[in-house]
C-alpha positions as CSV (number, residue, x, y, z in Angstrom):
1,X,-4.5,-19.2,-18.8
2,X,-4.0,-21.1,-15.5
3,X,-4.2,-25.3,-15.3
4,X,-4.6,-27.1,-12.1
5,X,-4.7,-30.9,-12.3
6,X,-4.7,-33.6,-9.8
7,X,-5.4,-37.4,-9.7
8,X,-7.9,-39.3,-8.3
9,X,-8.1,-43.1,-7.4
10,X,-11.0,-45.7,-6.3
11,X,-10.7,-49.3,-5.5
12,X,-14.0,-51.7,-5.8
13,X,-14.9,-54.7,-4.3
14,X,-17.9,-57.3,-5.2
15,X,-19.8,-59.7,-3.5
16,X,-18.3,-63.2,-3.4
17,X,-21.1,-64.8,-5.2
18,X,-20.0,-63.1,-8.6
19,X,-16.7,-64.3,-8.3
20,X,-13.3,-63.0,-8.7
21,X,-12.4,-60.1,-11.2
22,X,-10.7,-61.5,-14.1
23,X,-10.2,-58.4,-16.6
24,X,-11.7,-55.1,-17.0
25,X,-13.0,-54.6,-20.5
26,X,-13.6,-51.0,-19.9
27,X,-14.1,-47.9,-17.8
28,X,-15.2,-44.6,-18.7
29,X,-15.3,-41.9,-16.0
30,X,-17.4,-38.5,-17.0
31,X,-17.5,-35.2,-14.6
32,X,-21.0,-33.9,-14.1
33,X,-20.8,-30.8,-12.6
34,X,-22.5,-27.1,-11.7
35,X,-20.6,-24.0,-10.8
36,X,-21.9,-22.0,-7.9
37,X,-20.7,-18.4,-7.0
38,X,-20.0,-16.9,-3.4
39,X,-18.8,-13.3,-2.7
40,X,-15.3,-14.6,-2.7
41,X,-14.9,-17.9,-4.6
42,X,-16.2,-20.1,-7.5
43,X,-17.4,-23.3,-6.8
44,X,-17.5,-26.5,-8.9
45,X,-19.4,-29.2,-7.3
46,X,-20.9,-32.5,-8.9
47,X,-19.9,-36.1,-9.3
48,X,-17.5,-38.2,-11.1
49,X,-19.5,-40.7,-13.2
50,X,-18.3,-43.9,-13.7
51,X,-19.4,-46.9,-15.7
52,X,-17.2,-50.4,-15.8
53,X,-17.8,-53.7,-17.5
54,X,-15.8,-56.4,-15.5
55,X,-15.1,-59.8,-16.4
56,X,-15.3,-62.4,-13.4
57,X,-14.2,-66.1,-13.2
58,X,-15.1,-68.4,-10.5
59,X,-13.0,-68.1,-6.9
60,X,-13.1,-67.4,-3.6
61,X,-12.0,-64.0,-2.0
62,X,-9.5,-63.7,0.7
63,X,-10.5,-62.5,4.0
64,X,-9.3,-58.7,4.1
65,X,-11.3,-57.3,6.8
66,X,-12.4,-53.8,7.0
67,X,-10.9,-51.8,4.1
68,X,-11.3,-48.1,2.2
69,X,-12.6,-50.2,-0.7
70,X,-15.9,-48.9,-2.3
71,X,-18.6,-51.8,-2.0
72,X,-20.5,-52.8,-5.2
73,X,-23.6,-54.2,-4.5
74,X,-25.6,-54.2,-7.4
75,X,-24.2,-55.4,-10.9
76,X,-26.0,-56.0,-14.0
77,X,-24.6,-59.6,-15.0
78,X,-24.9,-61.1,-18.6
79,X,-23.0,-64.0,-18.7
80,X,-19.4,-63.5,-17.4
81,X,-19.2,-60.1,-17.9
82,X,-20.8,-57.6,-14.9
83,X,-21.4,-53.8,-15.5
84,X,-21.9,-51.3,-12.8
85,X,-22.4,-47.3,-12.4
86,X,-20.8,-45.2,-9.7
87,X,-20.9,-42.1,-8.6
88,X,-17.7,-40.1,-7.0
89,X,-18.6,-36.9,-5.3
90,X,-16.1,-33.9,-6.1
91,X,-15.9,-30.3,-5.0
92,X,-13.5,-27.6,-6.6
93,X,-13.3,-24.0,-5.0
94,X,-11.2,-21.4,-7.0
95,X,-10.8,-17.6,-5.5
96,X,-12.7,-15.6,-7.6
97,X,-10.0,-12.6,-7.5
98,X,-8.0,-15.1,-9.5
99,X,-10.5,-15.9,-12.3
100,X,-11.0,-13.3,-15.2
101,X,-14.5,-11.4,-14.8
102,X,-17.1,-13.1,-17.3
103,X,-15.0,-16.2,-17.9
104,X,-16.0,-19.7,-16.2
105,X,-13.7,-22.8,-15.4
106,X,-13.6,-25.7,-17.3
107,X,-13.0,-29.2,-15.9
108,X,-12.4,-32.4,-18.1
109,X,-10.9,-35.9,-16.9
110,X,-7.6,-37.3,-18.5
111,X,-5.6,-40.7,-18.6
112,X,-8.3,-43.1,-17.6
113,X,-6.4,-46.3,-16.0
114,X,-8.0,-49.6,-14.6
115,X,-6.6,-52.9,-13.6
116,X,-7.3,-55.7,-11.3
117,X,-5.8,-55.5,-7.5
118,X,-5.3,-57.4,-4.7
119,X,-8.4,-59.0,-2.4
120,X,-10.7,-59.5,-5.4
121,X,-10.6,-55.8,-6.1
122,X,-10.2,-53.6,-9.0
123,X,-8.6,-49.9,-9.1
124,X,-9.9,-47.1,-11.4
125,X,-8.0,-43.8,-11.5
126,X,-8.1,-40.3,-13.8
127,X,-6.3,-37.2,-13.5
128,X,-8.5,-34.1,-13.4
129,X,-7.8,-30.8,-15.3
130,X,-9.1,-27.4,-14.6
131,X,-8.8,-24.7,-16.4
132,X,-9.6,-20.7,-16.2
133,X,-8.5,-17.5,-17.4
134,X,-6.6,-15.8,-15.0
135,X,-7.5,-12.2,-14.0
136,X,-5.4,-9.5,-15.6
137,X,-3.7,-6.9,-13.4
138,X,-5.2,-3.8,-12.8
139,X,-3.3,-1.0,-13.8
140,X,-4.1,2.0,-12.2
141,X,-3.1,5.1,-14.1
142,X,-1.8,8.0,-11.8
143,X,-3.5,11.3,-12.4
144,X,-1.3,13.7,-14.2
145,X,-0.2,16.6,-12.0
146,X,0.2,19.9,-14.1
147,X,2.0,22.6,-12.3
148,X,2.5,25.9,-13.1
149,X,5.8,27.4,-13.0
150,X,5.9,31.3,-13.2
151,X,8.3,32.4,-16.0
152,X,10.9,34.9,-14.6
153,X,11.8,37.6,-16.8
154,X,15.9,38.1,-16.5
155,X,17.0,41.6,-17.0
156,X,20.3,42.1,-18.3
157,X,22.3,44.7,-16.6
158,X,22.6,47.7,-18.3
159,X,26.2,48.8,-19.5
160,X,26.7,52.3,-19.8
161,X,29.4,53.0,-22.2
162,X,30.9,56.4,-22.6
163,X,31.3,58.0,-26.1
164,X,34.2,60.3,-26.3
165,X,33.4,63.6,-27.3
166,X,34.7,63.2,-30.7
167,X,34.7,67.3,-31.3
168,X,37.0,67.6,-28.4
169,X,39.2,64.9,-29.8
170,X,39.9,67.0,-32.9
171,X,40.1,69.9,-31.0
172,X,42.8,68.5,-29.1
173,X,44.5,67.3,-32.6
174,X,44.3,70.7,-34.1
175,X,45.9,72.4,-31.2
176,X,48.4,69.8,-31.2
177,X,49.6,70.7,-34.8
178,X,49.5,74.3,-35.0
179,X,52.6,75.8,-35.1
180,X,53.4,79.3,-33.4
181,X,52.9,82.1,-36.1
182,X,56.7,83.1,-35.1
183,X,57.9,79.6,-35.9
184,X,56.2,79.5,-39.1
185,X,58.0,82.7,-40.3
186,X,61.5,81.6,-39.5
187,X,60.7,78.1,-41.0
188,X,59.5,80.1,-44.2
189,X,62.9,82.0,-44.2
190,X,64.8,78.8,-44.1
191,X,63.0,77.6,-46.6
192,X,63.7,79.9,-49.3
193,X,65.8,79.4,-52.4
194,X,69.0,80.6,-53.1
195,X,69.2,84.1,-54.5
196,X,67.6,85.4,-51.3
197,X,69.7,86.8,-48.5
198,X,69.2,84.9,-45.3
199,X,69.2,86.6,-41.8
200,X,69.3,84.8,-38.5
201,X,68.6,86.5,-35.5
202,X,67.6,85.1,-32.1
203,X,64.1,85.8,-31.2
204,X,64.8,88.7,-28.9
205,X,67.1,90.3,-31.2
206,X,64.1,90.4,-33.9
207,X,62.3,92.9,-31.8
208,X,65.3,95.0,-31.0
209,X,66.3,95.5,-34.6
210,X,62.6,96.3,-35.3
211,X,62.6,99.3,-32.9
212,X,66.0,100.4,-34.3
213,X,64.5,100.7,-37.7
214,X,61.4,102.4,-36.6
215,X,63.4,105.0,-34.9
216,X,65.5,105.8,-38.0
217,X,62.3,106.2,-40.0
218,X,61.2,108.6,-37.3
């Protein structure tokens, strides 16, 4: 909601035959308006309709020459009270872009004041308030962009693990612990319990003795 306010003031003079304004009994200001629209704006045109009761007394006006006062020539006088009406033209223009579509501005008058003034005049003033719904900002929605990102399959590098030939290892172990037959026999002799005769010969003498025994048997 936006509110615009401004002040209006009018001063009135009367013919000398009515005397001098002594007091203002009442003053009413009523806006009478209509709205017009153009391509770019909303126009509020019309009048401020003024009605006023003024009390006069005898007296002479001082000479004031030309002024911006509004001359009132026609009064409805009953005794010392004179009544008059007057229309003050008005026009307000509001940019259409500022007003919410489908809504209409409103205009009203507030704080009416009046008093007698110099040069046998009276002064009437008022405040004008114009309200209208402000246009809501237009929110533009950006289109959603969908991007297809190709999926890449990551191939893990193949690792070749060499499994040693267990049979070969077993065989190597077996070969490592095999004791030569000759050494086994010698170890057997050394392991004999007491009661047996132990002869120790160098390995080359064993073959010599064996051949000597064979010769004797022949």
